[in-house]
C-alpha positions in Angstrom: -10.3 9.9 22.1 -9.9 10.2 18.3 -9.3 13.8 17.3 -8.6 15.9 14.2 -5.7 18.4 14.2 -7.0 21.9 14.6 -5.2 23.1 11.4 -2.9 21.9 8.8 0.8 22.7 9.3 2.2 25.4 7.0 4.3 24.2 4.1 7.9 25.2 4.9 9.9 27.6 2.7 13.6 27.4 2.0 15.4 30.5 3.1 17.3 32.4 0.4 20.8 32.8 1.8 22.0 34.4 -1.4 20.0 36.3 -4.0 19.1 34.7 -7.3 20.4 31.2 -6.5 18.3 29.4 -4.0 14.6 29.4 -4.8 12.5 30.8 -1.9 9.3 29.2 -3.2 7.5 26.5 -1.1 9.6 23.3 -0.8 6.8 21.2 -2.4 4.0 22.2 -4.6 1.6 20.3 -6.8 2.4 21.4 -10.4 3.7 19.9 -13.6 7.5 19.6 -14.2 9.7 18.0 -16.6 10.4 14.4 -15.4 13.8 13.5 -14.0 15.2 10.5 -15.9 14.1 7.3 -14.3 16.7 4.9 -12.9 16.6 1.1 -12.5 13.1 -0.4 -12.2 12.3 -3.7 -10.7 8.9 -5.1 -11.4 9.3 -8.8 -10.6 7.6 -10.5 -7.7 9.3 -9.7 -4.5 9.2 -13.3 -3.2 10.1 -16.4 -5.3 7.3 -18.4 -3.7 5.0 -18.5 -0.7 7.1 -21.3 0.7 10.1 -19.1 0.5 8.3 -16.3 2.4 7.1 -18.8 5.0 10.7 -20.0 5.5 12.0 -16.5 5.8 9.4 -15.5 8.4 10.3 -18.6 10.4 14.0 -17.6 10.3 13.0 -14.1 11.4 11.0 -15.7 14.3 7.9 -13.9 13.1 4.7 -15.8 14.0 2.1 -15.6 11.3 -1.0 -17.6 10.3 -1.4 -19.1 6.8 -4.1 -16.7 5.8 -2.0 -13.6 6.6 1.0 -15.2 5.0 -0.9 -15.6 1.7 -2.2 -12.0 2.0 1.3 -10.6 2.4 2.6 -12.7 -0.5 -0.2 -11.4 -2.8 0.4 -7.8 -1.6 4.0 -8.1 -2.6 3.2 -9.5 -6.0 0.7 -6.6 -6.6 3.0 -3.9 -5.2 0.1 -3.1 -2.9 0.8 -1.0 0.2 -0.5 -2.6 3.4 -2.4 -0.5 6.0 -2.3 -2.2 9.5 -4.7 -0.8 12.1 -4.9 -1.9 15.7 -4.1 -0.9 19.3 -0.6 0.3 20.3 1.8 -2.4 21.1 0.1 -5.3 19.3 3.1 -5.9 16.9 2.2 -3.9 13.8 5.7 -2.7 13.0 7.1 -6.2 13.4 5.7 -7.1 10.0 7.9 -4.5 8.4 11.0 -5.8 10.2 10.2 -9.4 9.2 9.6 -8.4 5.6 13.0 -6.6 5.5 14.6 -9.8 6.7 12.7 -11.8 4.2 13.8 -9.5 1.3 17.4 -9.1 2.7 16.9 -5.3 2.6 16.5 -2.4 4.9 13.6 -0.6 6.5 13.2 3.1 5.6 11.1 4.4 8.5 9.0 7.6 8.5 7.8 8.2 12.1 4.7 10.3 11.8 3.7 12.9 14.4 1.2 15.9 14.5 2.5 18.7 12.4 4.9 16.7 10.3 5.4 18.3 6.9 6.4 17.1 3.5 10.0 18.4 3.9 10.6 16.1 6.8 9.1 13.1 4.9 10.5 13.7 1.4 13.6 16.0 1.9 14.8 19.4 1.0 17.6 21.2 -0.8 20.7 21.8 1.2 21.2 25.5 1.0 24.5 25.4 2.8 25.9 23.0 0.3 24.5 25.1 -2.6 26.2 28.1 -1.1 29.5 26.3 -0.7 29.3 25.1 -4.3 28.8 28.6 -5.5 31.7 30.0 -3.5 34.1 27.2 -4.5 33.1 27.1 -8.2 32.6 30.8 -8.7 35.4 31.1 -11.3 34.0 28.3 -13.4 30.2 28.9 -13.3 30.2 32.1 -15.3 27.2 34.5 -15.3 24.4 32.4 -16.8 22.1 32.5 -13.8 19.5 30.2 -15.3 22.1 27.6 -16.0 23.5 28.0 -12.4 20.0 27.7 -11.0 19.4 24.5 -12.8 22.7 23.1 -11.6 21.9 23.9 -8.0 18.5 22.2 -8.1 19.6 18.6 -8.8 19.7 15.5 -6.6 23.3 16.4 -5.8 22.1 19.1 -3.5 18.9 17.4 -2.3 18.9 15.8 1.2 16.6 12.9 0.9 13.9 12.0 3.5 12.6 8.5 4.2 10.0 8.5 1.4 12.5 9.7 -1.2 15.1 7.2 0.0 12.4 4.5 -0.2 11.7 5.2 -3.9 15.4 5.6 -4.8 16.6 2.5 -3.0 18.4 0.1 -5.4 19.2 -2.4 -6.7 16.5 -4.1 -4.7 13.4 -2.6 -3.1 13.4 -1.7 0.5 10.5 -1.8 3.0 9.1 1.7 3.5 7.4 1.9 7.0 5.1 4.9 7.4 4.5 4.5 11.2 1.5 5.9 13.0 0.0 7.6 9.9 -3.1 8.4 11.9 -1.2 11.3 13.5 -0.9 13.3 10.3 -3.5 15.6 8.7 -5.5 15.3 5.5 -3.0 17.5 3.6 -0.2 15.1 4.4 -2.4 12.2 3.4 -3.0 13.8 0.0 0.8 13.9 -0.6 1.0 10.2 0.1 -1.6 9.5 -2.6 0.8 10.5 -5.4 3.6 8.3 -3.9 1.3 5.2 -3.5 -0.4 5.6 -6.8 2.3 6.8 -9.2 5.4 5.9 -7.2 6.9 9.3 -7.9 7.3 12.7 -6.3 6.7 16.1 -7.8 9.2 18.7 -6.5 9.6 22.2 -7.7 13.0 22.9 -9.4 13.8 19.2 -9.2 10.9 18.0 -11.3 9.0 14.8 -11.2 11.2 12.1 -9.6 10.1 8.6 -10.5 11.0 5.5 -8.5 14.1 3.3 -9.1 12.4 0.5 -7.2 8.9 0.1 -5.8 9.2 -0.4 -2.0 7.0 -2.7 0.0 5.0 -0.1 1.9 3.6 -0.7 5.4 1.4 2.0 7.0 0.5 1.5 10.6 -2.3 3.2 12.5 -3.2 3.3 16.2 -6.7 4.7 15.2 -6.1 8.1 16.8 -7.8 9.5 13.7 -9.7 7.8 11.0 -7.6 7.5 7.8 -9.3 8.9 4.7 -11.0 6.7 2.2 -8.7 7.7 -0.8 -5.7 6.4 1.1 -7.5 3.3 2.2 -8.5 2.5 -1.3 -4.8 2.2 -2.3 -4.0 -0.2 0.4 -4.7 -3.8 1.5 -6.2 -3.5 4.9 -4.9 -5.7 7.8 -6.5 -5.8 11.2 -4.1 -6.3 14.2 -5.2 -7.2 17.7 -3.4 -8.4 20.8 -2.6 -12.2 20.4 -4.6 -14.9 22.1 -3.0 -16.8 25.0 -2.1 -19.6 22.7 -0.5 -17.3 20.1 1.4 -15.3 22.7 2.7 -18.5 24.2 3.9 -19.5 20.7 5.7 -16.1 20.4 7.4 -16.5 23.7 8.5 -20.0 22.8 10.0 -18.8 19.5 11.9 -15.9 21.2 12.4 -17.3 24.6 15.6 -17.3 26.6 14.4 -19.5 29.4 13.4 -22.6 27.5 10.8 -23.2 30.2 7.4 -23.9 28.5 5.7 -23.7 31.9 7.0 -20.2 32.6 6.2 -19.1 29.0 2.6 -20.2 29.3 2.3 -18.5 32.7 3.7 -15.2 31.2 1.3 -15.5 28.3 -1.6 -16.0 30.7 -0.5 -13.0 32.8 -0.4 -10.8 29.7 -3.9 -11.9 28.7 -5.1 -11.2 32.3 -3.4 -7.8 32.4 -5.1 -6.7 29.1 -8.5 -7.8 30.4 -7.9 -5.9 33.6 -8.9 -2.5 32.0 -5.4 -1.1 32.4 -4.8 2.4 31.3 -1.8 1.2 29.2 -2.0 -2.5 28.5 1.3 -4.3 28.1 2.6 -4.6 24.6 4.0 -7.8 23.1 7.5 -6.3 23.3 7.0 -5.5 27.0 5.8 -9.1 27.6 9.0 -10.4 25.9 11.0 -8.1 28.1 9.2 -9.5 31.2 10.4 -12.9 30.1 13.9 -11.6 30.0 13.6 -10.0 33.5 12.5 -13.4 35.0 15.3 -15.1 33.1 17.9 -12.7 34.5 16.7 -13.3 38.0 16.5 -17.1 37.6 12.8 -17.2 38.3 11.0 -20.3 36.9 7.4 -19.6 38.1 5.2 -16.6 38.7 4.3 -15.8 42.3 2.1 -13.1 43.8 5.1 -12.1 46.1 6.9 -10.7 43.0 4.5 -7.8 42.7 6.7 -5.0 43.9 9.7 -6.2 41.9 7.7 -6.6 38.6 5.7 -3.3 38.9 8.2 -1.2 36.9 7.9 -3.6 34.0 4.1 -4.1 34.1 2.6 -0.8 35.2 3.7 2.3 33.2 1.2 4.8 34.5 0.3 6.1 38.0 -3.3 4.7 37.8 -2.1 1.3 36.6 0.3 1.1 39.5 -2.5 1.9 41.9 -4.6 -0.9 40.4 -1.9 -3.5 40.6 -1.1 -2.6 44.2 -4.8 -2.9 45.4 -5.3 -5.7 47.9 -5.3 -9.1 46.1 -5.2 -7.3 42.7 -1.9 -8.7 41.5 -2.5 -12.0 43.3 -5.7 -12.5 41.4 -3.9 -11.8 38.1 -1.3 -14.4 38.9 -4.0 -16.9 39.7 -5.7 -16.2 36.4 -2.4 -16.5 34.6 -1.8 -19.9 36.1 -5.3 -21.0 35.2 -4.7 -20.0 31.5 -1.3 -21.8 31.6 -2.9 -24.9 33.0 -5.4 -25.0 30.2 -2.6 -24.6 27.7 -0.7 -27.5 29.4 -3.8 -29.7 29.1 -4.1 -28.9 25.4 -0.4 -29.6 24.9 -0.6 -32.9 26.7 -3.7 -33.9 24.7 -1.9 -33.2 21.5 1.2 -35.2 22.6 -1.0 -38.2 23.6 -2.9 -38.2 20.3 
């Protein structure tokens, strides 16, 4: 299942639309340049206190245990990127959204994919804008081509990608989400090392661009490919798994529209049963929350085996999973297991109330 891309993508080149003005060399190359002047730097702790972070997560309806809460707080204080690995759909990107809420900032998201290059992640010079500038300012620019070239290769003509926007965000840091980093190749990983170590970017003609603020970086991985050790060393490592029945019932309670604890526990039990059913694509947490909305829309207060055909489009997302759920007694047994899990949760709840 894990695989390594057959070859690294070529580094793109910027086309020269007019001779002597736009540099046709590779958009990004590792070499020394004069540094661009640094802007505002913020090096204080991101969160006033761990209690403040806890409160913000609660307001964001993000369920987190105390250990993870402490780890996130320390990672923020250390300006340490966080690498979260786990199966697809287990809620890895939700941490980035909750952090953005807690910091009252935005998420700059870089969605990785096979063949992505540095130009897509960092940005590129806008050759059309450069040409327009030359044409409109021709009478004032003179004939000093070196001076003209330097003027053209400034941030004024640079279209920023997510990583550059993350480093240049001000006055407060943003959350930089590098999603599904396991889909990129080793060459792209090496580019990330400079960003996560020095918080700067080296770009030909533009120079070394330092950060204005240090973003809170979240990298997620579905483990399609093993992330290299150099990148891992720069990160705090979080492991994400699908929640237990108890935790998913708590998530449903926090985000529920029905307000029915009985139905919430049944849905949590069904999700647990579905993931244990060896499905080709197990339901994600987001899909289970959507299932709760589906039942709410239809006014359904309890799961029943007769709902199978109606619920199939929301539970089975592949041909093989659909076949499995339509086998004789297949869905009925899942509903039975769901209610068994829900009954156990009810007993635990009642015991807690009585005590």
